N, C-alpha and C positions, 0 to 999 in steps of 0.2 A: 370847538372843537381848535384847535389851534394849529397855525400855519407856520412851521418853523424853518429855517435855516439859519446861516452859522451867525449873522448879524438880528436877521427880523425876528418878532412872535407878533404875528397878525393871524386875526381869522378869514376865513376865508370867504366872510361877505366881503372884506376887505382887498385882499386881493385879488376880487372879479369886479371889483367899483369901476376898474377902468378897461370892461367889455365895451364896446361898442355897443349902444342898445338899438340901434335900426328901426326900424317897423318895429319891432315887437317885444317886448321886454327884456331883459337879460333873467328877470329871474325863475325865470322855465331852464333854467343852466344851471340856475342857482339852486333853485328845489332840487335837480337831479343829480344834482355831487352832494346835497346834503344826502338825499335818499342811499346814496352811493358807499357811503360811511357809515350811516346805521345804519343798513342791509348787509353788512362786507362785518360788521366789527367784533365780532364773536367767532369768525370760521376760522375755522383750525386751519386753513388753506389759502395762499396767494390768489387772487381776481384779480380781473384784469376787462378794462373795460373805452373804449374811444363813442364820446361824443361828438356829433358831427352837425355844424350847423346848416341849411340849406341855404344855397345860395339865390332860391327862388321866391322864399316865404317866410325865410328868416328865424324859421324852429328848429328845435334842436332835435335831436336821434341818438338815444343810444344806445348802441352793440355791442354787447354782451361775449368774451374770450372763453375759451373753454375757465371751468379750476385749476388749479397747479398744484403744486405741493405745497409741503410746509415752507420750503426755501425755496421755492420758483413757478412762474409763469410764464405760459407762455404766449408775447403778443404777434399776433397772425401775421406779418407784411402782407403775406397776398391781399388776405380780406381789404386789408388798410385802402392799398393800391387798386384792388378792383374797388372799392368804392367811389375813391375819390379822382377816379382815370375818365369820368365821365363827366365831370366839369358840374357836377351837382350840389356839390359842397365848398361852402367860402372858407373854412376856421371847421380844426377839430381838435378836442380837446380829451388827452391820454390819463386816465383812474388806474391804477393799482393799487394794490390792500398788499399789506407787511402786515402777519398776521405775528412775530415775534416779537413788533411796537418799535423797532426800526426804520427811521423811515431817511437813511439815510441810501443813496443810491449807488448799488451795485454797478460796475464794471460794463453787465449787458442792459444794465438798464440806460447808461451815460450810451453805451456803444449803439442802442435799436431807437434808442433816441433821438441820437444824433441820424442817422440813418432813415427814420421816418419825417426827419426833420427838412435831408435834404430832398426825399420825397417830395413834400410837400411844395419843398418852393419849387420846384420846376412843374407843375401842377398850378401857381399860383392861385395854392392853398396854406392859408396860416393855420400852422401847429400852435396855438395858442397858448397851451400851458403840454404838463407832466405833472401833474399831482399824484405822489405816494403819500398814501396815509398806512397813517399807525393806530393803537391802539388810542392814544390822545392825539393825538398828534397828524398833522400832513407835509408833508413837503411841495414845494413851486418852482420846478427848473426854470421857470420865468422869471421866477424873486431873487432866484440864487445868479441871475448870472448867465446862467447856461440856455437861453433862450433868444 
């Protein structure tokens, strides 16, 4: 699987190589993201989830959102806010799947990512990235310079 945006063509492991490993290896997040891509690969509908890093243990926890339609999925901002407001997490990675294959972010994707980034910043939580997976590629908001 390749992660692409306008000028970059890297695989997901290279994109995640700059994550701080801390006390626990980052392989748990890489495994989680790889699992997400494999499980969503044949879905006819958009999918979304958030992966949270515990401030205390450094472990990663995945939370799925509802499955969407063929053209959209609702990323629940209230659910994200509820999970990070208590200070339990220090990092979040958003992931979602475009079944049509294009990993180009929509205006809604851009707007939602900005709102979540602002919320995270106000609560001292890092929005590390937002990945959009397609059939054979993925898009990284961080790699594209949007985060």
